C-alpha positions in Angstrom: -32.4 25.5 72.7 -31.8 26.6 69.2 -29.8 29.8 68.3 -30.6 31.5 65.2 -28.0 33.7 63.5 -29.2 36.6 61.2 -26.9 37.2 58.5 -27.3 40.7 56.8 -25.0 43.6 55.5 -25.2 45.1 59.1 -24.0 42.1 61.1 -22.4 38.6 60.6 -21.4 36.4 63.3 -18.5 34.1 63.3 -17.0 32.6 66.4 -18.7 35.2 68.6 -16.7 37.9 67.1 -18.0 40.7 64.6 -16.1 41.0 61.3 -17.6 44.1 59.8 -14.5 46.3 60.7 -12.1 43.8 59.3 -14.3 43.8 56.1 -14.3 47.8 55.9 -10.7 47.9 56.5 -9.9 45.5 53.5 -12.2 47.6 51.5 -10.6 50.9 52.5 -7.0 49.6 52.1 -7.9 48.0 48.4 -9.6 51.5 47.6 -6.5 53.2 48.6 -4.3 51.0 46.4 -6.2 51.4 43.5 -6.3 55.3 44.0 -2.6 55.1 44.5 -1.9 53.0 41.3 -4.0 55.1 39.0 -2.4 58.3 40.2 1.2 57.0 40.2 1.0 55.0 36.9 4.2 56.6 35.7 6.2 56.3 38.9 9.2 54.0 37.8 10.0 53.2 41.8 6.3 52.3 42.4 6.6 50.0 39.3 9.8 48.3 40.6 8.3 47.8 44.1 5.3 46.3 42.7 7.6 43.3 41.2 8.2 42.3 44.5 4.7 41.6 45.6 4.1 39.8 42.1 2.6 36.5 42.7 4.9 33.6 42.3 4.9 31.2 39.3 3.6 27.8 40.0 6.4 25.2 40.8 6.1 21.5 41.1 3.6 19.3 39.4 1.1 22.0 39.3 3.1 24.2 37.0 2.3 21.6 34.1 -1.2 23.2 33.8 -0.1 26.8 33.8 0.0 27.7 30.1 -3.7 26.2 29.5 -7.0 28.1 30.4 -9.6 26.5 32.3 -11.9 25.5 29.6 -9.1 23.8 27.7 -8.2 21.8 30.9 -11.9 20.9 31.4 -12.2 19.8 27.7 -9.2 17.4 28.1 -10.7 16.1 31.2 -14.0 15.2 29.4 -12.1 13.8 26.6 -10.4 11.1 28.3 -13.3 10.1 30.8 -15.4 9.9 27.5 -17.7 12.4 28.9 -18.2 14.6 25.7 -20.0 14.1 22.5 -17.1 15.4 20.6 -15.2 13.2 18.4 -11.4 13.4 19.8 -9.1 12.7 16.9 -5.7 13.6 18.3 -5.1 17.0 16.8 -6.5 18.7 20.2 -4.1 20.4 22.4 -3.3 18.6 25.9 -1.4 19.7 28.8 1.8 17.7 28.1 4.6 17.1 25.5 5.9 14.1 23.5 9.3 13.5 25.1 12.5 12.1 23.9 14.2 9.6 23.1 12.7 10.0 19.6 12.7 8.5 15.9 12.2 11.3 13.1 10.8 10.2 9.9 10.3 6.5 10.7 8.1 4.2 8.4 5.3 2.4 10.0 5.2 -1.7 9.6 2.1 -2.9 7.6 0.6 -4.5 10.6 0.3 -0.9 12.2 -0.2 1.1 8.9 -3.4 -0.6 8.1 -5.2 -0.1 11.5 -4.0 3.6 11.5 -5.8 4.1 8.0 -9.0 2.4 9.6 -8.6 4.7 12.6 -8.6 7.9 10.4 -11.8 6.5 8.7 -13.5 5.9 11.9 -12.4 9.2 13.4 -13.6 11.5 10.3 -16.0 9.4 8.4 -14.2 10.1 5.3 -12.3 7.8 2.7 -8.7 7.4 3.5 -6.4 4.9 1.6 -2.8 3.9 1.9 -0.1 5.0 -0.4 -0.4 1.6 -2.7 -4.1 2.3 -3.3 -3.6 5.9 -4.2 -2.4 5.2 -7.8 -5.8 4.0 -8.6 -8.0 6.0 -6.5 -6.3 9.4 -6.5 -9.5 11.2 -5.3 -9.2 9.8 -1.7 -7.4 10.9 1.1 -4.0 9.6 1.0 -2.3 8.1 4.6 1.4 8.2 4.4 3.3 5.6 6.5 6.1 8.2 7.8 5.9 9.1 11.5 7.6 10.7 14.4 8.1 8.0 17.1 8.7 8.8 20.6 9.1 6.8 23.6 7.7 8.8 26.3 5.0 11.2 26.9 4.1 13.9 29.5 0.2 14.3 30.6 0.1 16.9 33.2 2.7 15.7 36.0 2.4 12.3 34.7 5.0 10.6 32.7 3.9 7.6 30.6 6.8 5.2 29.1 6.6 2.5 26.4 8.3 -0.8 25.8 10.9 1.0 23.4 12.3 2.6 26.5 13.4 -0.1 28.9 14.1 2.6 31.6 10.6 3.7 31.9 8.9 0.3 30.9 7.1 0.2 34.1 5.3 3.4 33.2 4.0 1.9 29.9 1.1 0.1 31.5 -2.2 2.2 31.0 -5.8 2.0 31.4 -8.2 3.6 28.8 -11.9 3.8 28.5 -14.0 2.1 25.7 -17.6 2.6 24.7 -19.1 -0.7 24.2 -22.1 -1.5 21.9 -24.7 -1.1 24.7 -23.3 2.5 25.0 -21.6 1.8 28.6 -18.0 2.3 29.0 -15.4 -0.3 30.0 -11.9 0.2 31.3 -9.3 -1.8 29.5 -5.6 -2.4 30.5 -3.1 -2.3 27.9 0.9 -1.7 27.3 2.1 1.0 25.3 4.5 0.0 22.4 5.4 3.5 21.4 3.9 7.0 21.1 3.7 8.8 17.6 3.0 11.9 15.6 1.5 11.5 12.3 0.5 14.4 9.9 -2.3 13.9 7.2 -3.5 16.3 4.7 -7.4 16.7 5.2 -10.1 17.8 2.9 -9.7 21.4 4.0 -6.1 21.5 2.3 -4.0 21.7 5.6 -1.7 19.4 7.3 -3.0 18.3 10.8 -0.7 16.5 13.3 -2.2 13.7 15.3 -0.6 12.6 18.7 -1.4 8.9 19.1 -0.4 5.9 20.8 0.1 2.5 19.7 -1.1 0.1 22.4 -1.5 -3.7 22.9 -4.6 -4.6 24.9 -4.8 -7.5 27.3 -7.5 -10.1 27.2 -10.1 -10.6 30.0 -10.5 -13.6 31.7 -12.9 -16.3 31.2 -15.8 -15.3 33.6 -16.5 -12.4 35.9 -15.9 -14.4 39.0 -12.1 -14.7 38.1 -12.1 -10.8 36.9 -13.2 -9.7 40.2 -11.5 -12.4 42.5 -10.6 -9.8 44.9 -13.8 -8.4 45.8 -14.6 -7.7 49.4 -18.4 -8.4 49.2 -20.0 -11.0 47.0 -21.8 -9.9 43.9 -20.2 -6.5 44.5 -17.8 -5.8 41.7 -17.2 -2.1 43.0 -16.0 -3.5 46.3 -12.3 -3.8 45.1 -10.7 -1.9 42.1 -8.1 -4.8 41.7 -9.0 -6.8 38.7 -7.7 -10.2 37.3 -6.7 -10.4 33.5 -4.6 -12.6 31.3 -1.0 -11.7 30.3 -2.3 -12.4 26.7 -3.0 -9.7 24.2 -5.8 -9.1 21.5 -4.7 -9.0 18.0 -3.6 -5.7 16.5 -6.7 -3.9 15.4 -8.1 -0.5 14.8 -8.5 -0.1 18.4 -4.7 -0.6 18.9 -4.4 3.1 17.8 -5.6 5.7 20.5 -5.4 9.4 20.9 -3.0 10.2 23.7 -6.1 12.2 25.1 -7.8 8.9 25.8 -5.1 7.5 28.1 -7.0 7.5 31.6 -4.3 6.4 34.3 -1.4 4.0 34.9 -1.8 0.6 36.5 1.1 -1.8 38.1 0.7 -5.5 36.6 1.5 -8.0 39.3 1.5 -11.8 39.3 -1.7 -13.5 40.6 -2.1 -17.2 41.0 -5.6 -18.9 41.1 -6.1 -22.7 42.1 -4.2 -24.9 44.1 -4.1 -28.4 42.3 -4.0 -26.7 38.8 -2.7 -23.2 39.5 -3.2 -20.7 36.7 -1.0 -17.5 36.3 -2.8 -14.3 35.7 -2.2 -10.7 35.7 -3.4 -8.4 38.9 -4.2 -4.8 37.4 -3.6 -2.5 40.2 -4.9 0.8 39.2 -2.5 4.0 40.2 -5.1 6.5 41.3 -3.4 9.5 40.1 -5.5 10.7 37.4 -5.4 14.1 35.4 -7.5 16.9 37.5 -7.9 20.7 37.3 
């Protein structure tokens, strides 16, 4: 036998109890409080008493998001998941901070300076040049090599480290999404060398500060079978989230510079050996499933 409950303004059944009297009591109580507050707006004792029932500030890891509105947090979440068509350049706000130890006003080496220039070209689709080239082509936007270098960064409640801070080197292993030529996204593991802030004067005449990371990305293994060696079911790459990669890095390129907004999560790097007669040492990428959330 099937019993149908009719939900209306007149009756609402829940665990065989009528809750209308409780709802009416809450409504009347709120109405009385509103009436009291409006008629006693100048009552100093009432103002002091209301401070006792004021909501407590958020504590712990959730406090990192208090200063941001929901739409700001949602835009940031979309940016690091690459779920937005907006181009993220690094000047956007993020729920976190660049952390010390830091070096202010240091010069980038040539091998990083040139990829930074290419990064700006791709991000803004404008013509950027180095300081040396500016003497011949002064109508272009000059990229100065001076930066503020940071060893750590906080995003939400998560601390990301780099190799220049040995104490936090275990936090330097990150995952980030990259859009492939076929418009799909692929997650790549890398190791942060350092974080930095770089300011540049754009065509609007204003200086804009970009918060970026210099990352070395690991090379993939030769074939998919090795990469997903730990899969539980045959031909099901999603059956295990542990992947096998090489310990070797890609050459430094434009992709070595990313906005901190594109950092997806951290991972643990562990040794993994394949083969018995001729064992080969690889790196097992074990994701830490603590992503930014709202």
